[in-house]
N, C-alpha and C positions, 0 to 999 in steps of 0.2 A: 713711300707710297703706301697708303692704307687700303688694302684690297678687301677688307671686311671678310676675311676667310673664317669659316667655321671648321672645315677640315684643316688640321694642322699641316704646315709644311715641315717635313722632316729635314733637319739641318744635316747636310752631308759634308760639304766643303772638301772635296777630293777630286783628283784628276779623272777625266773621262774622255771618251772619243765620240765626236758627232760627225755623221756623214750625211750630206744632202743627197737626195735622189739624183742619180745620173752623174754625181761627182766621182772622180777617179780616186781621190784621196780622202782619208778620214782627217778631220780637223781636231787638234787637241783643244780641250776646253776644261774649265773648272765647273763642276756641278755644285752649286751652292746649296740648293734645297729642292725638294720634289714632293709631290703628292699625286693623287689620281686625276687632278684637274690641270696640273701644269708643273713647271719647274723654273728655277732660276739658274742661268748659266753665264759664264764669262767667256767671250770669244775675242780674237784679234781681228776678225773680219766683220763686215757689215752684212746683215741678213736682209732680204727683201721685206718691205713693209706691205701691209694690206694684201697679203697673198697667202694661200695655204701652202705650207712647205712639208714635203714628205721627207722624213729623216729616219735614221737608225742611230740609236745611242748605245754605246758600249759602256756599261757601268763597271764591269770587271771582266776578267778573262773568260768567265763562264756565264756572263749575264749580259745579253744584248737584246734590245727590243726595238720595234718599229712603231712609228706614230705619225699622224698628221698634226702639225702645229701652226699656230698663228702667233705673230709677235704682238704681245699685249702691251708692252712698254720696253723702252730701251734708254740707257743712260751711259754716257761716256765719262769714264773716270781715269785720269792719267793716260789717255790715249787708248784705253781698253774698254770695249763695250760690254756693259752688263745688260742682259736680256731677261725679261719675264715672258716665258712661252706658255701659251694655253693649248692644251690638248683638245683638238677638235675631233680627232678620231683616235681611240685607244682600245685595243681588244681586251676582253676580260682576262685572257691568258697573260697579256703583258702587264695588266694591273697586278696580277699575282706575282709576276717576276719582280716588279718594283717592291712589293711588300716583302718578298723573301730576301731581296737585296738589303733593304733597310734593316730587316730582322737580323741579318748576318753581320752587316757592317756597323750599324748604329742601334743596337738593341735598346739602349737607354732612351733613344728618341721615342720608341714605341711605348715604353713603360711610362715615360714622363708626359707624353703629349697626346696619346690617342684619345683618352677619355678625360683629359685634364680640363678642369673648369667647364664642365658640361652642364649648363643650366637646362634641366629637362622640363617639359611641359608639366603643369600642375595636373594631378589626377585625384579624383575623389576615391572613396573607399568602396564604392559600389562595384560589385563584380559584374563584368561584362557577361552577356549570355554566351554560352560556349560555342554557339554557331559562328560567333564573330560578326553577326549581322544584327543591327539594331532594328527592332520591329517598327520603331517610329521614324526611321530614317527616310524622310520624304525626298531625298535627293537620289534615291535608287530607282532607276527605270525598271520596267517589268522584265526586260530580257536579262539584266544583271541580277534581278531578284531570283530568277530561275536558276542562274548559274550558281548563286550563293547557296540556294537550297540543295542543289546537286552536290556542291562541295561539302555541305554538312552531312549528307548521306554517306559519302564515300570516305572523307577524311575528317575524323573527329577533331574538334578544337580543344585546346587545353589552356588554362590560364597561366600566364607568365608575368614577370616583371623585369624587363630588360631595357637598358638604354639602347638607343639606336641613332644612327646618323643616316641621312638619305641625300641623294643627289637627284634633283628634278631634271630629267633628261630633256624635257620640253623647253625649259628656260635656262638651265645651267646653274640654278640657285641651289644652295645647300641648306639643310635644315636639321633640327633635332626632334626626336620623338621618343615616346615610351611605348614599347610593345607590351600589350596587355593580354593577348591570346595568340595562339599559333597553331597551325596545322601543316601538313605536308604541302598544302596548296594555297595557303592564305595566311594573312597577318591582320590582327586588329591593332591599330596604332592610335596614339593620342599625340597630336602635333600642335605647335604654336601658330600654325597658319592654315588657312582653308585652301585645299587643293581642288582643282577642277576634276570632274569625272574623266576617266581615260588617261590621266596623267601617268606617264611612264617614270618609274623610280628605280634607282639602284639603292640598295639598303645594306647597311652594315650593322649587325647586332652584336653588342658587347657580350662576350661569353664569360661566364663565371669560372670556367675551368682553366682558362689560359688567357694570354694577351692577344691571341689571334681572333679577330672578329669573324662572325659568320656572314658571308656575302650572299646576297640573293637579288633578284630583280622581279618587278611586278608592276601591276597597273591598278590605279585607284578605281574601285567599282561602287563605292558609296561614301558619302560625307555627311556628317551631322555635327552641329555645334554642341560642344560639351559644356565645360565651365567657361567663365569669362576669359576670353583670350585663348581658348584651346578648342580643338576639333577632333572628333572621332573619325578615323579613316578605316575603311575596309579595303585591303589590298589583296588582289588575286595574283599569286605568283605565276611567272611565265611557265614554269614546269614544276612538277611535284618533286620535293626534295626530302626524301625519306631519310637520307644519311644526315642531313642537317638537323632534322627533328630528333633523330637518335642522339646526336651530339648534345642537343639542348637537354634531353632527358638525363644523359649521363652526368651533366653538371647541375642538375636541378637542386635548388634549395629554395624553391618558390612554393 
């Protein structure tokens, strides 16, 4: 099945334990692969279809997380059912658990797959203005323009050149972008697709100092067409991230 994934599935292929909500016993399962959107598991029982399932998954003795999942697909092979489970609800703290688990158990998966074959949006050589707000962006409503100006006064923007992946929380679609400027409260991105105003995003920035991406969340507050097939996006972060900005500067070679 071709799921057209952009976020890689980290191949795990090890035993785990899955427990359905209100079930008395944990079910042994094989965890085939996992990422922040879902996972592949092998079970000897049938899971309900077309229903949200609350589960807890024990990845190891010291790593268990909870999530709400849907069965995206299932296939029976030699009497054993293989499932593709989609995470409909997964806390940020549990995403971090997943990443740390993969980092500990399958570090080569991170090294080989996280930014592998990442076709980034084309960018020209012109420097974005440091406020991160395009003066000619006609998609920016007056209230967001005021917010962007306030952001410029409080948090200075700095030019960067970082690969990024994002998850559109409104549609569940994944995408690639290039971060061109950053502040503690906002990002300027260039993406291959035009996003709507107020689109909620989860964003992972590639860090040049390590394999660990920098995770953040935000909302699209302005959009403008850039080159052919690419768009400039202004993203206001949900909360100021001074520690994240500090990490970017410690790894700066931009």
